[in-house]
FILUM-695983 format. One record per residue (C-alpha): residue in one letter; y, z, x. Coordinates in pm, whole numbers, plus 50000, padded with zeros to 5 digits. Example, Ala and Ser with C-alpha at 12.3 -4.5 7.8 and 13.67 -1.06 7.14 Angstrom:
<sites>
A495505078051230;S498945071451367;
</sites>
This chain:
<sites>
M520955070548905;E518365055749134;P514545065349124;D512965087849363;L510285063949380;S509745024049397;V505695020649306;I504654988249418;V501474970649246;P500224941649387;A497754928049145;Y495104899749168;N492814894748849;E492974932148729;E493064930348360;E489994957148332;T492154982748508;I495754977048528;A496774990248206;E494985023148308;I496285025148685;L499745021848544;R499675049248259;R498285070948562;V501385062548778;W503555066148478;D502275100748434;A503195112148824;P505915138148802;L508585116948969;R511715097548877;K510125060948916;E510025025248886;I507125002148896;I507114970849008;V504024947248933;V503784917149107;D500844896048942;D499564874649220;G498504843049092;S495944859148850;E493644837648664;D492874861748370;D494874883448143;T496474906048369;A500184899448317;A499684899747956;A497914936147982;V501224946648194;E503514931847940;K502154951647684;L503164983047844;R506844976447891;D507874995447563;E506215025547680;M507455019648034;P511065014148030;R511265011148426;L508354990048456;F508904951448583;L506744925548615;V507254895948879;R504784867348895;H503484844249174;N502314809649057;T499814809949323;N497604837349502;R499584843649794;G498154878649911;K498814914149933;G501534912150190;A503154884049991;A503304905449705;V504534937549833;R507474917850000;T508254902249662;G508454937149512;L510504951449808;A512914930249749;M513474947049433;A513164978849516;K515625005249446;G514205037449482;R514685062749764;A510875060349890;V508625031849847;I504525033249798;V501965007649732;Q499365011649503;D496584987749434;A495974978649088;D492454993349087;L491415026649030;E490265036249378;Y493395061549435;D494625087049236;P498665086449151;A498235121449093;D498585127849487;Y502035106149462;L504285139449520;D502235152149833;V502705117849957;V506375112649889;R507625148849903;P508235146950295;I510155113850245;L512555126550005;A512985162350156;G514505143350458;D511685155950654;A509695119750736;D510465085450736;V507085075550702;V503755092750528;Y500295077650491;G497915092950231;S494585101050468;R491005094850275;I489515111350554;L491475144350552;G491025147650186;S487815153949987;G485575133549754;P483305103049809;R483285080150099;S483085038950074;S480055021750182;V478765029750532;A480164992750622;F483595001150449;Y483905033350614;L482715024950961;G485014993350931;G488005015350858;R487405038151129;L487145010851367;V490594997051258;T492085034251303;F490665037051645;V491835004551771;T495445011251599;N495405046751818;V493985032952146;L496395003352128;Y499665026152024;G499005060252145;S498965072151798;S496755099151613;L496255084351268;T492975090551094;D493125062050830;E495175033850938;P493815008750624;T494925035250350;C496535016450082;Y498665049150014;K501365037050264;A504765054150174;F508265049450345;R511755053650305;R513125023850133;E515725014850427;V513005015450681;L510464993550508;Q513404969550404;R514284963250768;L511084955850918;D510404917250959;L507244916250772;R505604881450750;E501644888450700;D500824872950350;R497264889450276;F495514924050374;G497144918350740;F500144939050548;C498564968050642;P497734965551018;E501674948351063;V503434976850876;T501684998951083;A502104983451407;K505674977951362;I506535012351234;L504795028751581;L506445003751789;S509615013551617;K508955047351764;R508605066551453;T506055090451354;I503565086151086;R502605118050880;E499045118650728;V498575143450411;P494905142250245;I494595123249924;T491535120249693;Y489375085049672;K487445070549453;P485785039749617;R484695006949402;D482424979149549;R482384940649555;A480334942449209;H483244961549044;G486324940749213;K486804951749557;K488494921049766;I488524930550128;T485824918850342;W484764924250707;K486804892150787;D489974911550661;G489164940250922;L488924915151206;R492174899551097;A493574934851097;I492204942851494;W493694904751570;V497014918151419;L497244951351599;A496514933051923;R499054906051856;Q501694928151755;R501114950852068;F501074926252330;G502894894852205;N505924912152097;T505754894751766;G508464900451519;A507984943051596;K512024948051613;V513824970651365;C516534950551242;
</sites>
């Protein structure tokens, strides 16, 4: 029987948090598979995952020889996914898998193809001023370019009906995955539903990897997809 949910976990140098987040994912009340893509880690991320395989029968590990980026890791995991729905889970502890049921329920019920978990709609602490304003800017640009009404475009918790995501021609290798997939979903005339989620931000001292350059890249990707018609079709 196919799982309800495929959880794709891109991981790069996350040995300190990977075991804890995987246990939280495993405890989420859904029939699931977990696909960890070790994206060329230079620490013991992969070894930490291997230690959990006896506890979690549907835990799979794939390794990239070099660091290729979040988008490349998601594509690798997506090629293996068999769940009715797919969600991306960062390997840190910022997002809580206890929210999975709320995010995925509309997809499993056949009421939505795409659901984003919104930190803005949810309760809890905000990121630093710079990260918060950067995320709001990317969301604003998305809404202006695509006529959408999203509150949190850069959220990690993006969930999809698997076939919808697999049919997109995704090409961005790094953090550009997020704006690229949003743009291509909106260009395909699908509605993105949002639900509130919880969030526990971490800072750069605790391993946060995204920078202001990734924010500029996000805006560029959004504009390129909107006006360049590059790979925007759903196959």
